C-alpha positions in Angstrom: 8.3 -133.1 14.9 6.9 -132.6 18.4 5.3 -135.6 20.1 1.9 -133.9 19.8 2.4 -133.4 16.1 3.4 -137.1 15.8 0.3 -138.2 17.6 -1.9 -136.0 15.4 -0.1 -137.3 12.2 -0.6 -140.9 13.3 -4.3 -140.3 14.2 -4.9 -138.5 10.9 -3.2 -141.2 8.8 -5.2 -143.9 10.6 -8.4 -142.0 10.0 -7.5 -141.6 6.3 -6.6 -145.3 6.0 -9.9 -146.3 7.5 -11.9 -143.8 5.4 -10.3 -145.0 2.2 -10.6 -148.7 2.9 -14.2 -148.7 4.3 -15.7 -147.9 0.9 -13.8 -150.5 -1.1 -15.3 -153.7 -2.6 -14.0 -157.0 -1.5 -12.5 -157.4 -4.9 -10.3 -154.4 -4.5 -9.5 -155.2 -0.8 -8.2 -158.7 -1.7 -6.6 -158.0 -5.1 -2.8 -158.3 -5.3 -1.1 -156.0 -7.8 1.6 -158.7 -8.2 2.5 -162.0 -6.6 5.2 -160.4 -4.4 3.0 -157.3 -3.4 0.5 -157.1 -0.6 -3.2 -156.7 -1.1 -5.0 -153.9 0.7 -6.2 -156.4 3.4 -2.7 -157.6 3.9 -1.4 -154.0 4.3 -4.2 -153.4 6.8 -3.5 -156.5 8.8 0.2 -155.5 8.9 -0.7 -152.0 10.2 -3.0 -153.5 12.8 -0.1 -155.6 14.1 2.8 -153.2 13.6 1.4 -150.1 15.4 0.9 -151.9 18.7 4.3 -153.6 18.2 6.2 -150.3 17.9 4.2 -148.8 20.8 5.2 -151.8 23.0 8.8 -151.4 21.9 8.7 -147.7 23.0 7.2 -148.7 26.4 9.9 -151.3 26.9 12.6 -148.7 26.1 11.2 -146.2 28.5 11.0 -148.8 31.2 14.5 -150.2 30.5 16.6 -147.5 28.6 19.3 -148.9 26.4 17.8 -152.3 25.8 17.8 -153.7 22.2 14.7 -152.8 20.2 13.0 -153.6 16.9 12.7 -156.6 14.5 13.6 -157.7 11.0 11.3 -158.4 8.0 11.1 -162.1 9.0 9.7 -161.4 12.5 7.0 -164.1 13.3 4.3 -161.7 14.4 4.7 -159.5 11.3 4.6 -162.5 9.0 1.7 -164.1 10.8 -0.5 -161.0 10.6 -0.1 -160.8 6.9 -0.6 -164.6 6.4 -3.9 -164.4 8.4 -5.3 -161.7 6.1 -7.3 -164.0 3.9 -9.4 -165.1 6.8 -10.0 -161.7 8.3 -13.0 -159.4 7.7 -12.1 -155.8 6.6 -14.4 -154.4 9.3 -12.7 -156.3 12.0 -9.2 -155.2 10.9 -10.3 -151.6 10.5 -11.8 -151.6 14.0 -8.5 -153.0 15.3 -6.6 -150.2 13.5 -8.9 -147.5 14.8 -8.6 -148.9 18.4 -4.9 -148.4 18.2 -5.4 -144.6 18.3 -6.1 -144.8 22.1 -2.8 -146.7 22.6 -0.9 -144.2 20.5 -2.2 -141.4 22.7 -1.6 -143.3 25.9 2.0 -144.3 25.1 3.3 -141.3 23.1 1.4 -138.8 25.2 3.5 -139.7 28.3 6.9 -139.4 26.6 9.3 -136.7 27.8 12.0 -134.9 25.8 14.5 -137.0 27.8 12.8 -140.2 26.7 12.8 -139.2 23.1 16.6 -138.5 23.2 17.5 -141.8 24.9 19.5 -144.0 22.5 19.4 -147.8 22.2 20.7 -150.4 19.7 18.3 -151.9 17.2 18.0 -155.7 16.5 18.0 -154.7 12.8 21.6 -153.9 11.9 20.5 -151.4 9.2 19.4 -149.0 11.9 22.2 -149.3 14.4 21.8 -147.2 17.6 19.1 -144.6 17.4 17.2 -142.3 19.8 13.6 -143.2 20.7 12.4 -140.3 18.5 13.6 -142.3 15.5 11.1 -145.0 16.3 8.3 -142.4 16.6 9.2 -140.6 13.4 10.2 -143.4 11.1 8.5 -146.6 12.4 5.2 -145.0 13.3 4.6 -141.7 11.6 6.4 -142.4 8.2 5.6 -146.1 8.3 1.8 -145.5 8.4 2.0 -142.8 5.7 4.0 -145.3 3.5 1.2 -147.9 3.9 -1.6 -145.4 3.3 0.2 -144.5 0.0 0.5 -148.2 -0.7 -3.2 -148.7 -0.3 -3.9 -145.8 -2.6 -1.5 -147.1 -5.1 -3.2 -150.6 -5.0 -6.6 -148.9 -5.6 -5.3 -147.0 -8.6 -3.6 -150.1 -10.1 -6.7 -152.2 -9.6 -8.8 -149.6 -11.4 -6.3 -149.4 -14.2 -6.4 -153.2 -14.6 -10.2 -153.5 -14.5 
């Protein structure tokens, strides 16, 4: 996937996520399909935090090639974003997600083929050493699609249960 295709995919997925979520009732937004599953608002708060996190990691790698990147599932910022979901308004979170599109363009739009091929070790041992392109493809493009699918799955499960 070219960097322009990645940017377009990220922007399209963010647009879809916002469009789908804007029309939902508060009941659907805050409903958890199971105790160990995230509600739509928790997913949205995670996306609002995660997208800038990965873009900042990319910027750090471009500035200092070869440095360690990433995080684990217990990362404080990741957990705090989800934990704060109960006190956040959907509109505020969606606005934060939408505003990340400018950062996506600003950061990814400047990457060169050389940048994308540069390899660095991940803090998460399951990833090992990967090129920067991996972060773009898997931790931005695919990650956002996965969470859009999760939101749609939650909506379907809510409607089945009610």
